[in-house]
C-alpha positions, 0 to 999 in steps of 0.5 A: 500500500502507499502507506507502507511505501512511504513509511521509512525515515533514514537519519544519517546526519553528523556521520562524516559521509563524503559520498552517496553510493549507488543502491538498489531501489528503496521505494519505502523511504520518504524522508532522508536526513543527510545534513552536517556531513562532508558530501560534495556531490548530489548523486545516486538518489534515484533509488528513493523514487518516493522521497518527499523530504530531503535534507542535505544542509551543511555539506560541501555541495557546489552544484545542484544536480541529479535531482530530477528522478525525485518526482515526489520531492516536496521539501529540499534543504540545501542551505549552508553549502557551497553552491555559487551558481544555480540552474533552476532546471535541475530542481524537481518541479514538484517542490513546495519548499526549498531552502538555499540560504547560506549559498552564494547562488542566492546573490545571483541577479534575479535569483528569487524570480528565477527560482519561483518562475521555474517551480510553479508549485513552490510555496516557500523559498528560503523560509519566505512564503511565495505569493500566488503559488499554484498550490493556493489556487488548487486549494481554492478550487478543491471541494470537500468531496476530495478530502478522502482522496487527499488523505491517502496522499498525506505523509504518514508518521515516520515509523522510525529511522534506521542507522549505520556508520559512515559506510552506510551506503555500502551495506544499507540493506543489512543495517535496515534490520537493526533498529535504534530506539535512540536514533528513532527518537532523535529523528522523529523529533527533527521531523516533527519540528520541521513539520510544525514549522510548515504547519501554517503553510499546510493550513492553507495549501495542500503541499502533497497534491501532485502537480497539475497537468500541463 
């Protein structure tokens, strides 16, 4: 079921990870925390086809790339990296929330206009609301009869993260069987905190509706 597919959170912050290795498909993962590592390149994320929440904050990333396979991605945190120039075409059109604070690319001429123009469903950029987002129009045009269908698309509460050392990407499938209660508590707290920050947005817009057909 969709609930089972979107039931996992992986939290690997502060693990000194320097690269994202290639993995087999993991459609059950919906949230991935990789902040505060040493990652230099965005790569090999296509194995998470249902990923909706991705944090790569405070790494060593210099370029936004290889995110197009993440067609379900709603929130992307790339704050405090080393991104000097941004190509908005590299960002998934499904994004509702994007954070690029602490990168030189935010100083590009017309940066905000360029990003908002490329992401018609964006509701928040660098913690600031986006006016006139498509999501707002979709919400106004929706009816109560669609609420049951929308509920099926909501993110379920994370059932808990799975953890490993900095060589996680070598033996992920073995480590998925080892469940850490301490890491579960930490990751759930982080996840809940971020969801609370977005609560006001979610009151007005349905963040998880699929993009409207062109």
